[in-house]
C-alpha positions as CSV (number, residue, x, y, z in Angstrom):
1,M,0.7,50.0,-54.5
2,S,3.3,52.0,-53.1
3,R,5.8,50.2,-50.9
4,A,5.7,50.7,-47.2
5,T,8.8,51.9,-45.6
6,I,10.4,51.3,-42.1
7,L,10.7,54.7,-40.1
8,A,13.6,54.8,-38.1
9,S,13.4,55.5,-34.3
10,R,15.4,55.1,-31.2
11,R,13.9,51.8,-31.0
12,L,15.6,50.5,-34.1
13,R,19.4,51.3,-33.6
14,A,22.1,52.2,-35.9
15,T,25.5,50.5,-35.7
16,P,29.1,52.2,-35.4
17,Y,29.3,51.0,-39.2
18,S,25.9,52.2,-40.3
19,T,27.2,55.1,-42.3
20,R,29.7,53.1,-44.1
21,V,27.1,50.3,-45.0
22,A,25.0,53.1,-46.5
23,Q,27.5,54.8,-48.2
24,M,28.6,51.6,-49.9
25,G,25.3,50.9,-51.3
26,A,23.3,48.4,-49.1
27,S,20.0,47.8,-51.2
28,G,18.1,45.9,-48.5
29,Y,18.0,45.7,-44.8
30,T,16.2,43.9,-42.1
31,V,15.7,44.4,-38.3
32,Y,18.0,42.0,-36.1
33,N,18.0,42.7,-32.3
34,H,16.3,46.0,-32.7
35,M,19.1,47.1,-35.1
36,W,19.6,47.5,-38.9
37,L,21.1,44.6,-40.6
38,A,22.0,44.9,-44.2
39,T,20.7,42.0,-46.5
40,M,22.2,42.7,-49.8
41,F,24.4,44.9,-51.9
42,G,25.0,44.0,-55.7
43,G,22.0,41.5,-55.5
44,L,21.6,38.1,-53.7
45,A,23.4,35.9,-56.3
46,Q,26.2,38.5,-57.1
47,D,26.9,38.7,-53.5
48,Y,27.1,35.1,-53.1
49,A,29.4,34.6,-56.1
50,H,31.7,37.3,-54.7
51,L,31.8,35.6,-51.3
52,K,32.7,32.5,-52.2
53,K,35.8,33.8,-54.2
54,Y,37.2,37.0,-52.7
55,A,36.8,39.0,-49.2
56,Q,33.7,40.8,-47.7
57,I,33.4,43.2,-44.7
58,W,30.2,42.7,-42.7
59,D,28.4,44.9,-40.1
60,V,27.3,42.3,-37.8
61,S,27.1,44.5,-34.9
62,V,23.4,42.9,-34.4
63,E,25.3,40.1,-32.6
64,R,24.8,41.7,-29.4
65,Q,26.9,40.5,-26.3
66,V,25.1,39.5,-23.0
67,Q,28.2,39.8,-20.6
68,I,28.3,37.8,-17.4
69,K,30.9,39.0,-15.0
70,G,31.7,38.3,-11.3
71,P,32.6,35.2,-8.9
72,D,29.5,33.4,-10.1
73,A,29.9,34.1,-13.8
74,H,30.9,30.4,-14.7
75,K,28.2,28.8,-12.5
76,L,25.4,30.8,-14.2
77,A,27.1,30.3,-17.8
78,C,27.1,26.5,-17.3
79,M,23.3,26.7,-15.7
80,I,21.8,28.5,-18.9
81,S,23.6,26.7,-21.6
82,A,22.5,23.4,-22.9
83,R,26.2,23.0,-24.2
84,D,28.4,21.8,-21.3
85,L,30.8,24.7,-20.5
86,T,32.1,23.2,-17.4
87,N,35.6,22.9,-18.9
88,A,35.5,25.9,-21.1
89,K,38.6,27.4,-21.8
90,V,39.6,31.3,-21.8
91,G,40.3,32.5,-25.3
92,R,37.6,29.8,-27.1
93,C,34.1,30.1,-28.5
94,Y,31.4,27.6,-28.1
95,Y,28.1,27.1,-29.9
96,A,25.8,27.2,-26.8
97,P,22.1,26.8,-27.4
98,I,19.9,28.3,-24.6
99,C,16.7,26.6,-23.5
100,D,13.8,27.6,-21.3
101,Q,12.3,25.3,-18.6
102,H,10.5,23.2,-21.1
103,G,13.6,22.5,-23.3
104,K,12.6,25.0,-25.8
105,I,15.2,27.2,-27.8
106,I,15.3,30.8,-26.7
107,N,18.4,31.7,-28.3
108,D,21.5,30.1,-29.8
109,P,24.5,32.2,-29.2
110,V,28.2,31.7,-29.5
111,A,29.8,31.9,-25.9
112,L,33.3,33.3,-25.5
113,R,35.0,32.9,-22.3
114,L,37.2,35.9,-21.7
115,A,38.3,35.4,-18.4
116,D,37.7,32.8,-15.4
117,D,35.1,35.3,-14.1
118,K,33.7,36.9,-17.6
119,Y,31.7,35.6,-20.5
120,W,30.3,37.1,-23.5
121,F,27.1,35.5,-25.1
122,S,27.1,36.6,-28.9
123,I,23.2,36.2,-29.4
124,A,20.9,35.7,-32.2
125,D,17.8,37.5,-32.9
126,S,16.0,37.2,-29.7
127,D,16.1,39.1,-26.2
128,L,18.3,37.0,-23.9
129,L,19.5,40.1,-21.4
130,L,16.4,40.1,-19.2
131,W,16.4,36.2,-19.0
132,V,19.7,36.2,-17.6
133,Q,19.4,38.8,-15.4
134,G,16.1,37.6,-14.0
135,L,18.0,34.1,-13.3
136,A,20.7,35.8,-11.5
137,L,18.4,37.9,-9.3
138,G,16.3,35.1,-8.5
139,L,19.3,32.6,-7.4
140,N,20.9,35.5,-5.8
141,L,24.1,34.9,-7.6
142,D,27.2,37.2,-7.3
143,V,27.2,38.4,-11.1
144,D,26.7,41.8,-12.9
145,I,25.0,41.3,-16.3
146,C,25.1,43.8,-19.1
147,E,24.9,44.7,-22.7
148,P,28.4,46.0,-23.3
149,D,29.5,48.5,-26.1
150,V,30.9,45.6,-28.2
151,S,30.1,45.8,-31.9
152,P,31.4,42.9,-34.0
153,L,32.7,43.5,-37.7
154,A,33.3,40.3,-39.7
155,I,35.7,39.7,-42.6
156,Q,34.7,36.6,-44.4
157,G,35.7,34.9,-47.7
158,P,38.6,32.8,-48.9
159,M,40.7,35.9,-48.9
160,A,39.8,36.8,-45.5
161,E,42.9,35.7,-43.7
162,D,45.5,37.6,-45.9
163,L,43.5,40.7,-45.6
164,M,43.4,40.5,-42.0
165,V,47.1,39.7,-41.8
166,D,47.8,43.0,-43.8
167,V,45.8,44.7,-41.0
168,F,46.8,43.0,-37.9
169,G,50.0,40.8,-38.6
170,E,51.1,37.6,-39.3
171,E,49.9,36.1,-35.8
172,I,46.5,36.4,-37.1
173,R,47.3,33.0,-38.9
174,D,48.0,31.3,-35.4
175,I,44.2,31.6,-34.4
176,K,42.1,28.5,-34.9
177,F,38.6,28.1,-35.7
178,F,36.4,29.2,-32.7
179,Q,39.3,30.8,-30.8
180,F,40.1,34.3,-30.3
181,K,43.1,36.6,-29.2
182,A,43.4,40.2,-28.5
183,F,45.3,42.4,-31.1
184,P,46.1,46.1,-30.7
185,F,44.2,48.8,-32.6
186,E,44.2,52.4,-32.1
187,G,45.3,52.0,-28.6
188,R,42.9,49.3,-27.4
189,M,43.2,45.6,-27.5
190,L,40.6,44.0,-29.7
191,N,39.4,40.4,-29.4
192,I,39.4,38.7,-32.8
193,A,37.8,35.3,-33.3
194,R,38.4,32.8,-36.4
195,S,34.5,32.5,-36.6
196,G,31.5,34.0,-38.6
197,W,28.2,33.2,-40.5
198,S,29.7,31.8,-43.3
199,K,31.4,28.4,-44.5
200,Q,33.9,30.4,-46.6
201,G,36.2,31.2,-43.6
202,G,36.9,34.5,-41.8
203,F,37.1,36.5,-38.5
204,E,34.9,38.7,-36.2
205,I,36.4,41.6,-34.6
206,Y,34.9,42.6,-31.5
207,L,35.2,46.4,-31.5
208,D,34.6,47.3,-27.9
209,D,34.3,51.2,-28.5
210,G,31.5,52.5,-30.9
211,S,33.3,55.7,-31.5
212,L,36.0,53.9,-33.5
213,G,33.5,52.0,-35.9
214,E,34.4,54.1,-38.9
215,V,38.3,54.1,-38.0
216,L,38.2,50.3,-37.9
217,W,36.2,49.9,-41.2
218,D,38.5,52.4,-43.1
219,A,41.5,50.7,-41.8
220,I,40.4,47.4,-43.2
221,W,38.9,49.0,-46.4
222,E,42.2,50.6,-47.3
223,K,44.0,47.3,-47.4
224,G,41.3,45.7,-49.3
225,E,42.0,46.1,-53.1
226,P,44.4,43.2,-53.6
227,Y,41.7,41.0,-52.0
228,Y,38.8,42.5,-54.1
229,L,37.2,43.4,-50.8
230,R,33.6,44.4,-51.0
231,P,30.7,45.2,-48.3
232,G,28.6,42.2,-47.9
233,C,26.3,40.7,-45.2
234,P,25.2,37.1,-44.2
235,N,24.0,35.4,-47.6
236,L,20.9,33.5,-47.6
237,I,22.2,31.3,-50.6
238,E,25.4,30.5,-48.9
239,R,24.0,30.0,-45.4
240,I,21.6,27.2,-46.7
241,E,24.3,25.5,-48.8
242,G,26.5,25.6,-45.6
243,G,23.5,24.2,-43.2
244,L,23.5,27.4,-41.3
245,L,20.5,27.8,-39.4
246,S,18.7,31.0,-38.7
247,Y,17.0,31.4,-35.1
248,G,13.5,32.9,-36.0
249,N,13.3,31.4,-39.3
250,D,14.4,27.9,-39.0
251,M,13.9,27.3,-35.4
252,N,12.2,29.4,-32.7
253,R,10.7,29.0,-29.2
254,E,8.3,26.0,-30.7
255,N,11.5,24.0,-31.3
256,T,13.9,21.8,-28.9
257,P,17.7,21.5,-29.5
258,L,16.8,17.5,-30.3
259,E,14.4,18.5,-33.2
260,I,16.7,21.0,-34.7
261,G,19.5,18.2,-34.9
262,L,21.8,19.7,-32.2
263,E,22.3,16.5,-30.2
264,K,26.0,16.7,-30.7
265,F,26.1,19.9,-28.6
266,I,24.4,18.6,-25.8
267,N,25.2,15.7,-23.3
268,L,22.0,14.4,-21.4
269,D,23.8,11.7,-19.8
270,S,26.2,14.0,-17.8
271,D,25.8,15.0,-14.0
272,R,25.7,18.7,-15.1
273,D,22.2,20.2,-14.7
274,F,21.0,23.0,-16.5
275,I,17.8,24.7,-17.5
276,G,15.6,22.4,-19.6
277,K,17.5,19.3,-19.2
278,E,14.6,17.3,-17.6
279,A,12.3,18.2,-20.4
280,L,14.9,17.3,-23.0
281,I,15.6,13.8,-21.5
282,A,11.8,13.3,-21.4
283,Q,11.6,14.1,-24.9
284,R,14.6,11.8,-25.9
285,D,12.9,9.0,-24.1
286,V,9.7,9.3,-25.8
287,G,11.0,10.3,-29.2
288,I,10.7,13.4,-31.1
289,K,7.8,13.9,-33.3
290,K,9.4,16.3,-36.0
291,R,13.0,17.1,-37.2
292,L,14.6,19.9,-39.2
293,M,15.9,18.6,-42.5
294,G,17.1,19.8,-45.9
295,I,15.1,19.7,-49.1
296,E,15.8,19.9,-52.9
297,M,12.9,21.0,-55.0
298,D,12.5,20.9,-58.6
299,G,10.8,23.7,-60.8
300,E,11.9,27.4,-61.8
301,E,14.3,29.1,-59.8
302,M,13.1,30.1,-56.3
303,T,13.2,33.3,-54.7
304,P,13.3,33.7,-50.9
305,V,10.4,32.7,-49.2
306,P,9.0,35.5,-46.7
307,E,6.7,33.0,-44.7
308,P,6.7,29.3,-44.1
309,E,5.0,27.1,-46.7
310,D,3.3,23.9,-46.3
311,V,5.1,20.5,-47.1
312,V,2.3,17.9,-47.7
313,V,2.4,14.1,-48.6
314,D,-0.8,12.6,-50.1
315,D,-2.6,16.0,-49.5
316,V,-1.9,16.0,-45.7
317,K,0.2,18.4,-44.2
318,V,3.4,16.9,-42.7
319,G,5.7,20.1,-42.2
320,I,6.7,23.5,-43.2
321,L,9.3,25.0,-45.5
322,T,11.2,27.4,-43.3
323,S,13.8,28.8,-45.9
324,A,14.3,28.2,-49.4
325,V,16.3,29.7,-52.5
326,F,17.7,28.7,-55.7
327,S,21.4,27.8,-55.4
328,P,23.3,28.7,-58.6
329,D,26.5,26.3,-57.6
330,Y,24.4,23.7,-56.4
331,G,22.0,23.8,-59.3
332,A,18.7,23.5,-57.7
333,N,16.3,25.1,-55.4
334,I,17.3,24.1,-51.9
335,G,16.0,24.8,-48.4
336,F,15.1,23.7,-44.8
337,V,11.7,22.1,-43.5
338,M,10.6,21.1,-40.2
339,I,8.8,17.9,-40.8
340,A,7.1,14.8,-39.2
341,I,9.5,12.3,-38.1
342,E,7.9,9.5,-40.3
343,H,9.0,11.5,-43.3
344,A,12.4,12.9,-41.9
345,H,15.0,10.5,-43.8
346,D,17.0,10.7,-46.9
347,G,14.9,10.3,-50.1
348,A,11.6,10.9,-48.6
349,V,9.4,12.6,-51.5
350,V,7.2,15.3,-50.4
351,E,5.1,18.2,-52.1
352,V,5.9,21.8,-51.3
353,Q,2.7,24.1,-51.8
354,S,4.8,27.2,-52.6
355,A,3.5,30.6,-53.5
356,Q,5.9,30.2,-56.4
357,G,4.3,27.2,-57.6
358,T,3.7,23.5,-56.2
359,R,7.1,21.7,-56.4
360,K,8.1,18.1,-55.8
361,G,10.7,17.9,-53.1
362,V,13.4,15.4,-51.9
363,I,14.3,15.1,-48.2
364,C,17.9,14.9,-46.9
365,E,20.0,15.5,-44.2
366,V,21.0,19.3,-43.6
367,S,24.8,18.2,-43.7
368,S,24.2,16.8,-47.2
369,L,23.6,20.2,-48.4
370,W,27.1,21.4,-47.4
371,S,28.5,18.1,-48.9
372,R,26.8,18.4,-52.1
373,A,27.9,22.3,-52.2
374,Q,31.5,21.6,-51.7
375,T,31.6,19.2,-54.6
376,S,29.6,21.3,-56.9
377,E,32.3,24.0,-56.9
């Protein structure tokens, strides 16, 4: 049977860097926020090994920005975010899950406060713009909301900082994690944050003029040889090792932050009101019925699972495997499971009924995957 292809159209948008990504040999893509996102270059394991040693350049334009600007921008930002942004500082980034009125996660963006009256919410793969616009309209808030021409480009890996210094200067080193600062480039000031969707360290450059996409890419590429720079993309192996969750895969609109293990980002005991707070308090008081956990599985090396797979105990389904892959450095098949609370503890033994074969699995905290990955290097 021949493979089907995805036909490009105006509904599936290219990025300012798409030409360079294609020229450099992207061998796989997915669709994310109605845009092309590369998923592989040399191969999943090869890309992973390189990312953990050197520097990579990633087109992450799919991280679209929902811009909130105006006198009521801070009020609206605090209202939509389950993360308390009351004292958010200009120049800082905040992981800020957003819930609906039932406490269900509808996006888990990073919020950047650019000014007293201006925020960017750098979103995951779900539509957020109309939700925010609807709230602003319904509450008659004095704000302007749009998706601006902003296309992030990430530089990730252990050598990312030295490469960025070669391009933008020594002051790059002064940026602390989840902070950002503006740097000059081609007559513009570009916000650059120490952030990115890997645990290897790096930066995200918020290009606010799509016409300069290839100019920016080439300026970095020209400095890349000493750092073994290659094109790359968010890597499934590295993200599971690092405990990085993917909206739409490991969580979706069926889940609350409490079930995902995001309690540390949400203060339910403060006087601050936000959308979904009452529902989350009610769930906390009753107790959650399921929770996202890590898992280690035996058997032959697993390839990525395209669909959730059943997790069972004594032939009874108790959860689903949301993401999984073989980790070369970890030396095991690892992944995430959404599992009934009575089995959501370190050492619980389960069975995974995978299309790649039935496997024994041992449950662990998500953070344990990251801790073990560090010690395995």
